[in-house]
C-alpha positions as CSV (number, residue, x, y, z in Angstrom):
1,M,26.1,32.1,-48.7
2,K,24.6,34.8,-46.4
3,I,23.9,37.9,-48.5
4,V,22.6,41.3,-47.3
5,I,21.2,43.5,-50.1
6,L,20.7,47.2,-49.2
7,G,18.0,48.8,-51.3
8,A,14.8,47.4,-52.9
9,G,14.8,49.5,-56.0
10,Q,14.7,48.0,-59.5
11,V,18.3,46.7,-59.3
12,G,18.0,45.6,-55.7
13,R,14.8,43.6,-56.4
14,T,16.4,41.9,-59.4
15,A,19.4,41.0,-57.4
16,A,17.2,39.5,-54.6
17,Y,15.1,37.6,-57.1
18,Q,18.2,36.1,-58.9
19,L,20.1,35.3,-55.7
20,A,17.2,34.0,-53.7
21,R,16.3,31.4,-56.4
22,E,19.6,29.6,-55.7
23,E,19.2,27.2,-52.8
24,A,22.7,27.9,-51.4
25,N,21.9,31.5,-50.7
26,E,20.2,33.1,-47.6
27,V,19.2,36.6,-48.7
28,T,18.1,39.6,-46.5
29,V,16.9,42.9,-48.1
30,V,17.0,46.2,-46.3
31,D,15.0,49.3,-47.4
32,T,13.1,52.2,-45.8
33,N,10.0,51.4,-47.9
34,E,8.0,48.8,-45.9
35,E,5.4,48.3,-48.7
36,L,8.2,47.3,-51.2
37,L,9.6,44.9,-48.6
38,R,6.2,43.2,-48.0
39,D,5.7,42.7,-51.7
40,L,9.2,41.2,-52.0
41,Q,8.6,38.9,-49.0
42,D,5.3,37.7,-50.6
43,R,7.2,36.7,-53.8
44,L,10.5,35.4,-52.5
45,D,11.8,33.2,-49.6
46,I,13.9,36.0,-48.0
47,R,14.2,38.1,-44.8
48,T,13.5,41.8,-44.9
49,V,14.5,44.6,-42.6
50,A,13.0,48.1,-42.6
51,G,15.4,50.9,-41.9
52,H,18.2,53.2,-43.1
53,A,20.8,51.1,-44.9
54,S,23.9,52.5,-43.3
55,F,22.7,52.6,-39.7
56,P,24.7,50.1,-37.5
57,T,21.6,48.9,-35.7
58,V,19.9,48.2,-39.0
59,L,22.9,46.3,-40.4
60,E,23.1,44.4,-37.1
61,T,19.5,43.4,-37.4
62,A,20.0,42.4,-41.1
63,G,22.8,40.0,-40.1
64,A,25.8,41.9,-41.3
65,R,27.8,40.3,-38.4
66,D,27.5,36.8,-40.0
67,A,27.1,37.9,-43.6
68,D,29.5,36.6,-46.3
69,M,28.6,39.5,-48.6
70,L,27.0,42.9,-48.4
71,I,25.6,44.5,-51.7
72,A,24.7,48.2,-51.3
73,L,22.3,49.1,-54.1
74,T,20.4,52.1,-52.7
75,S,20.0,55.2,-54.9
76,S,22.5,57.1,-52.8
77,D,26.2,56.7,-53.5
78,E,27.1,58.1,-50.1
79,V,24.8,55.7,-48.3
80,N,26.2,52.8,-50.2
81,M,29.8,53.7,-49.4
82,M,29.0,54.4,-45.7
83,A,27.2,51.1,-45.4
84,C,30.3,49.3,-46.6
85,E,32.5,51.3,-44.2
86,V,30.2,50.4,-41.3
87,A,30.0,46.8,-42.2
88,Y,33.7,46.4,-42.4
89,T,34.5,48.5,-39.3
90,L,32.0,46.8,-37.0
91,Y,31.5,43.4,-38.5
92,R,34.5,42.7,-40.8
93,T,32.0,41.6,-43.5
94,P,34.3,39.8,-46.0
95,T,32.9,41.1,-49.4
96,K,31.4,44.5,-49.8
97,I,29.9,45.7,-53.2
98,A,28.6,49.2,-53.7
99,R,26.6,50.7,-56.5
100,I,28.3,54.0,-57.4
101,R,26.6,56.2,-60.0
102,S,28.5,59.5,-59.9
103,P,31.6,59.8,-62.1
104,E,32.9,62.2,-59.5
105,Y,33.7,59.1,-57.5
106,T,34.4,56.5,-60.1
107,R,37.0,58.5,-62.0
108,H,39.2,58.4,-58.9
109,P,40.2,54.7,-58.4
110,K,42.3,55.5,-55.4
111,L,39.1,56.0,-53.4
112,F,38.5,52.3,-53.7
113,S,42.0,51.1,-53.1
114,A,42.8,48.8,-50.1
115,E,44.0,51.7,-48.0
116,A,40.9,53.9,-48.7
117,L,37.1,53.2,-48.6
118,S,36.0,49.7,-47.5
119,V,34.4,48.9,-50.9
120,D,35.8,45.8,-52.4
121,V,34.0,46.2,-55.7
122,F,32.0,49.1,-57.1
123,I,29.6,48.8,-59.9
124,S,28.0,51.5,-62.0
125,P,24.8,50.4,-63.7
126,E,24.9,53.5,-65.9
127,Q,28.4,52.8,-67.1
128,L,27.6,49.1,-67.8
129,V,24.5,50.1,-69.8
130,T,26.4,52.7,-71.7
131,E,29.0,50.2,-72.8
132,Y,26.3,47.6,-73.6
133,I,24.5,50.0,-75.9
134,E,27.7,51.1,-77.5
135,R,28.6,47.5,-78.5
136,L,25.1,47.1,-80.0
137,I,25.6,50.2,-82.1
138,R,29.0,48.9,-83.2
139,Y,27.4,45.6,-84.4
140,P,24.1,46.5,-86.1
141,G,21.7,43.5,-86.2
142,A,22.9,42.1,-82.8
143,L,20.5,41.8,-79.9
144,Q,23.3,41.3,-77.4
145,V,27.1,41.6,-77.5
146,L,28.9,40.4,-74.4
147,D,32.7,40.4,-73.7
148,F,34.8,37.5,-72.4
149,A,38.6,37.0,-72.0
150,G,39.2,40.8,-71.8
151,G,37.2,41.4,-75.0
152,R,39.1,38.9,-77.2
153,V,36.0,36.7,-77.3
154,R,32.4,37.9,-77.6
155,L,29.1,36.2,-77.2
156,V,26.6,37.6,-79.7
157,G,22.8,37.0,-79.8
158,L,20.9,37.8,-83.0
159,S,17.7,36.9,-84.9
160,A,18.5,34.8,-88.0
161,R,16.7,36.3,-91.0
162,R,15.8,35.0,-94.4
163,G,18.5,36.1,-96.8
164,G,21.3,34.9,-94.5
165,L,23.4,32.2,-96.1
166,L,23.2,29.9,-93.1
167,V,19.4,30.2,-92.7
168,G,18.0,26.8,-93.9
169,Q,21.4,25.2,-93.5
170,A,22.6,22.6,-90.9
171,L,25.1,23.8,-88.3
172,R,27.7,21.4,-89.6
173,S,28.0,23.5,-92.8
174,L,29.2,26.5,-90.8
175,R,32.9,25.7,-91.5
176,E,32.2,25.4,-95.3
177,H,30.5,28.8,-95.3
178,I,33.2,30.5,-93.3
179,P,36.4,28.5,-93.8
180,N,38.9,31.0,-92.4
181,T,37.1,31.9,-89.1
182,E,36.3,30.0,-85.9
183,A,32.9,30.4,-84.3
184,R,30.7,28.2,-82.1
185,V,26.9,28.3,-81.9
186,V,26.1,27.7,-78.2
187,A,22.4,28.1,-78.2
188,I,19.3,28.5,-80.4
189,Y,15.9,29.6,-79.2
190,R,12.9,28.9,-81.5
191,N,9.6,30.4,-80.5
192,G,11.0,31.2,-77.1
193,R,12.2,27.6,-76.4
194,S,15.8,26.3,-76.4
195,I,16.5,23.7,-79.0
196,A,19.5,21.3,-79.4
197,T,22.6,22.7,-81.2
198,E,23.8,19.5,-83.0
199,G,25.5,19.2,-86.3
200,D,22.3,18.4,-88.1
201,T,20.3,21.3,-86.4
202,V,18.9,23.5,-89.2
203,I,18.8,27.3,-88.5
204,E,15.4,28.7,-89.4
205,D,14.2,32.2,-90.1
206,G,13.4,34.0,-86.8
207,D,15.6,31.8,-84.6
208,E,17.4,33.6,-81.8
209,V,21.0,32.4,-82.2
210,F,23.8,32.8,-79.7
211,F,27.4,32.3,-80.9
212,L,30.9,32.8,-79.6
213,A,33.6,34.2,-81.9
214,G,36.8,36.1,-81.7
215,R,36.3,39.8,-81.8
216,D,37.6,40.1,-85.4
217,D,35.3,37.3,-86.7
218,I,32.0,38.6,-85.5
219,R,30.9,40.7,-88.5
220,Q,31.6,37.9,-91.0
221,F,29.6,35.4,-89.0
222,M,26.7,37.8,-88.5
223,A,26.6,38.3,-92.3
224,E,25.9,34.5,-92.6
225,M,22.9,34.7,-90.3
226,R,21.2,37.7,-91.8
227,K,21.7,40.3,-94.6
228,E,24.6,42.5,-93.6
229,E,23.4,45.8,-92.2
230,K,25.2,49.0,-93.0
231,P,27.3,50.6,-90.2
232,V,25.5,53.0,-87.9
233,R,26.4,56.6,-88.7
234,R,23.5,58.8,-87.5
235,V,22.3,58.3,-83.9
236,V,19.4,60.0,-82.1
237,I,19.3,59.7,-78.3
238,A,16.2,60.5,-76.4
239,G,17.2,61.7,-72.9
240,G,20.2,63.6,-71.7
241,G,20.6,62.0,-68.3
242,H,23.6,60.1,-67.1
243,I,23.3,57.3,-69.7
244,G,22.3,59.4,-72.6
245,F,25.0,61.9,-71.9
246,S,27.7,59.2,-71.5
247,L,26.6,57.4,-74.6
248,A,26.8,60.6,-76.7
249,R,30.3,61.3,-75.4
250,Q,31.4,57.8,-76.4
251,L,29.8,58.0,-79.9
252,E,30.4,61.6,-81.0
253,A,33.9,61.1,-82.4
254,N,32.7,58.5,-85.0
255,N,29.0,59.2,-85.3
256,Q,26.6,62.0,-86.1
257,V,24.8,62.3,-82.7
258,K,21.7,64.3,-81.7
259,I,20.3,64.3,-78.2
260,I,16.7,65.3,-77.5
261,E,16.3,66.6,-73.9
262,R,13.0,68.0,-72.6
263,D,14.5,69.9,-69.6
264,P,15.8,73.3,-70.8
265,R,18.4,73.6,-68.0
266,R,19.7,70.1,-68.5
267,A,19.8,70.7,-72.3
268,R,21.8,73.9,-72.0
269,K,24.2,72.3,-69.4
270,I,25.1,69.2,-71.4
271,S,25.4,71.1,-74.7
272,E,28.5,72.8,-73.4
273,S,30.3,69.5,-73.0
274,F,30.1,68.2,-76.6
275,T,32.5,68.8,-79.5
276,S,30.2,67.8,-82.3
277,A,27.0,66.3,-80.8
278,I,23.9,68.4,-81.2
279,V,21.5,68.9,-78.2
280,L,17.9,69.7,-79.0
281,E,15.4,70.9,-76.4
282,G,12.1,69.1,-76.8
283,D,10.0,66.0,-76.4
284,A,11.2,62.8,-78.1
285,A,7.6,61.7,-78.5
286,D,6.8,64.8,-80.5
287,E,6.1,63.6,-84.0
288,E,6.7,67.0,-85.6
289,L,10.1,67.3,-83.9
290,L,11.2,63.9,-85.1
291,I,10.0,64.6,-88.7
292,E,11.8,67.9,-88.6
293,E,15.0,66.2,-87.5
294,N,14.8,63.7,-90.4
295,I,14.2,60.7,-88.2
296,D,13.7,58.6,-91.4
297,S,17.4,58.9,-92.1
298,C,18.5,57.9,-88.6
299,D,20.4,54.6,-88.3
300,A,19.7,54.1,-84.6
301,F,17.2,55.8,-82.2
302,V,17.9,55.1,-78.5
303,A,15.4,56.1,-75.9
304,L,17.1,56.5,-72.5
305,T,14.8,58.8,-70.4
306,N,13.8,58.0,-66.8
307,S,10.3,57.1,-67.9
308,E,10.0,53.6,-69.5
309,E,6.6,54.5,-70.9
310,A,8.1,57.6,-72.6
311,N,10.9,55.4,-74.0
312,I,8.5,52.8,-75.4
313,L,6.2,55.5,-77.0
314,S,9.1,57.5,-78.5
315,A,10.8,54.4,-79.9
316,M,7.7,53.0,-81.4
317,L,7.0,56.4,-83.0
318,A,10.5,56.7,-84.3
319,K,10.2,53.2,-85.9
320,R,6.9,54.2,-87.5
321,L,8.5,57.3,-88.9
322,G,11.3,55.4,-90.5
323,A,14.2,55.0,-88.1
324,A,16.2,52.0,-89.1
325,K,16.7,50.5,-85.6
326,V,15.2,51.5,-82.3
327,M,16.2,50.7,-78.8
328,A,14.5,51.5,-75.5
329,L,15.5,51.4,-71.9
330,I,12.8,49.4,-70.1
331,N,12.9,48.4,-66.4
332,K,10.0,46.0,-66.2
333,P,11.1,42.6,-67.5
334,S,7.5,41.8,-68.7
335,Y,7.4,45.1,-70.7
336,A,10.8,44.4,-72.2
337,E,9.9,40.9,-73.4
338,L,6.6,42.1,-74.8
339,M,8.1,45.1,-76.6
340,Q,11.1,43.4,-78.1
341,N,8.8,40.9,-79.9
342,G,6.9,43.9,-81.4
343,S,8.0,47.2,-83.0
344,I,11.0,47.8,-80.8
345,D,14.2,46.1,-82.0
346,V,16.1,45.9,-78.7
347,A,14.7,46.3,-75.2
348,I,17.5,47.2,-72.9
349,S,17.1,45.9,-69.3
350,P,19.5,47.7,-66.8
351,Q,18.9,45.0,-64.2
352,T,19.8,42.1,-66.5
353,I,23.0,44.0,-67.5
354,T,23.9,44.8,-63.9
355,I,23.2,41.5,-62.3
356,G,26.0,39.8,-64.2
357,S,28.6,42.0,-62.3
358,L,27.1,40.9,-59.0
359,L,26.9,37.2,-60.0
360,T,30.6,37.2,-60.8
361,H,31.3,37.7,-57.1
362,V,28.7,35.2,-55.9
363,R,29.6,32.2,-58.1
364,R,31.9,29.6,-56.5
365,G,35.5,29.2,-57.6
366,D,37.6,31.5,-59.8
367,V,34.9,33.2,-61.9
368,V,36.2,36.0,-64.1
369,Q,32.9,37.1,-65.8
370,V,29.2,36.3,-65.7
371,H,26.5,37.6,-68.0
372,S,22.8,37.1,-67.4
373,L,20.8,36.4,-70.6
374,R,17.2,36.2,-71.7
375,R,15.8,38.2,-68.8
376,G,17.8,36.1,-66.3
377,A,16.6,32.7,-67.6
378,A,20.1,31.8,-69.0
379,E,23.6,32.5,-68.1
380,A,27.1,32.7,-69.6
381,L,30.2,32.6,-67.5
382,E,34.0,32.5,-67.8
383,A,35.8,30.5,-65.2
384,I,39.4,29.5,-64.6
385,I,40.0,25.8,-64.2
386,H,42.4,24.8,-61.4
387,G,43.8,21.5,-60.1
388,D,45.0,18.4,-61.9
389,H,43.6,15.1,-63.2
390,R,43.4,13.8,-59.6
391,S,41.7,16.8,-57.9
392,S,39.5,18.0,-60.9
393,R,36.7,16.3,-62.7
394,V,37.5,18.1,-65.9
395,V,41.2,18.6,-66.2
396,G,42.6,16.2,-68.8
397,Q,39.1,15.3,-70.0
398,R,37.9,15.6,-73.6
399,I,34.8,17.9,-73.8
400,E,32.7,15.0,-75.2
401,D,33.5,13.0,-72.0
402,I,32.4,15.8,-69.6
403,S,28.8,15.2,-68.3
404,L,27.2,18.6,-68.7
405,P,23.6,19.1,-67.7
406,E,21.0,19.6,-70.4
407,G,21.3,22.9,-72.2
408,A,24.9,23.6,-70.9
409,R,27.7,23.9,-73.5
410,I,31.3,24.8,-73.5
411,G,31.8,27.4,-76.1
412,C,35.5,28.1,-76.1
413,I,38.7,27.8,-74.1
414,V,41.2,30.7,-73.7
415,R,44.6,29.2,-73.1
416,G,47.3,31.9,-72.7
417,D,47.1,33.9,-75.9
418,Q,45.1,31.2,-77.7
419,V,41.4,31.3,-78.3
420,I,40.3,27.7,-78.9
421,M,36.7,27.1,-80.1
422,A,35.5,24.0,-78.3
423,H,35.1,20.7,-80.3
424,H,34.2,17.3,-79.0
425,D,37.8,16.2,-78.8
426,T,39.2,19.4,-77.2
427,I,41.0,18.6,-73.9
428,V,40.6,20.8,-70.9
429,Q,43.8,21.8,-69.2
430,A,44.7,23.4,-65.8
431,D,44.5,27.2,-65.9
432,D,42.3,27.3,-68.9
433,H,39.6,30.0,-69.1
434,V,36.5,28.1,-70.0
435,V,33.5,30.0,-71.4
436,L,30.2,28.2,-70.8
437,F,26.6,28.9,-71.9
438,I,23.9,27.6,-69.5
439,A,20.4,27.7,-71.2
440,D,18.6,27.1,-67.9
441,R,20.3,28.8,-64.9
442,R,18.7,26.3,-62.5
443,H,21.6,24.1,-63.6
444,V,24.2,26.7,-62.5
445,D,24.9,24.9,-59.2
446,Q,25.4,21.6,-61.0
447,V,27.9,23.2,-63.4
448,E,29.7,24.9,-60.5
449,R,30.2,21.5,-58.8
450,L,31.4,19.9,-61.9
451,F,33.9,22.5,-63.1
452,L,35.0,24.0,-59.8
453,G,35.0,20.9,-57.6
454,E,32.7,19.6,-54.9
455,T,34.9,21.1,-52.2
456,A,35.4,24.5,-53.8
457,G,34.8,27.2,-51.3
458,R,33.0,30.4,-51.8
459,R,35.0,33.5,-52.5
């Protein structure tokens, strides 16, 4: 697939890195910053073009005429929308995706209808990150909570902890511990490495466990993996920007919310928009301020400023002062991995969260949802199976007879209104929604060919 990416910022670079690693993709990146482009070209097998992303001559040079997909990820909503418009008008580029940050645009869906702007799909990283954090707050103890099948099924990642009833037990005892629920452990990482998830696999303290379960069964299963944590009531948010503001709006109806914003004008402006949330003017890394605001009684501290260094420092300080759980927005993947293994409970990577929305439109076949996991090393996807026993290699087959690559597992099948946790004798049928976990995303192409057919075309 020929893909043109506009913008070499954090999200654009992550998209280029993820997509260029797949052999079937030819990636070109456009940006005005030639230094960034040179750095990208040194690291990846891609083309780069220096220039303004929405100029026709620049798009022509980048290959928009022959491109299968254009992904506009610059920091300007207007440039992204105009680039999609130019690509469609001049080159009829089949798929056009735009990053749209401002709610002034996204709250009006008619702008992106077939008769309006030539944007096939718009993504809002800020909205995706807000929803991601909200789910983490709703399920204390989780490292990741991801939706499939319209939210009926969720993939949850957590660290198993001593005191959980299943810690020290084999996976086959899962049904004995939770007889009235259905869940499926799809991956276990021990000391950073994936291990087999067989019936005799024993869960150990510190294991990172990923499981699929129905929305209503998640809390009960989590309680088996670690001591149950009390619901989050008091939340302190550092940073009143787009994400901090949106998160506070989402939470204030059911939580006690405080926002710490250092810009006086921004603090005054957002304070007028809340019903019950409290806005404090100040520095979230100010120890005296945190003590004064009783940070030791805070259930969740979420650092969401524009500076990842400030986020790391304020989260570490809040943790030292007694905050029960701390999260920090961290752009650099190396920082995120380092911090999450230390004093920060959850490192939030906007790029990892956003890339899944892009991959949904790149994957072959009828893919409904894609989530990138473990800093992009793993992937979970939901795909619709088409065909019959003659045209498909999986329709009519039992799961145990499907030759999946190492580390790939079918977690569950959604069939109409039914959610069926996958067992060895479960038979795949046409039109099933299959949720797969792929521990090593280098096997994605192999899984696509198996489930979606050798002759499946690109969308």
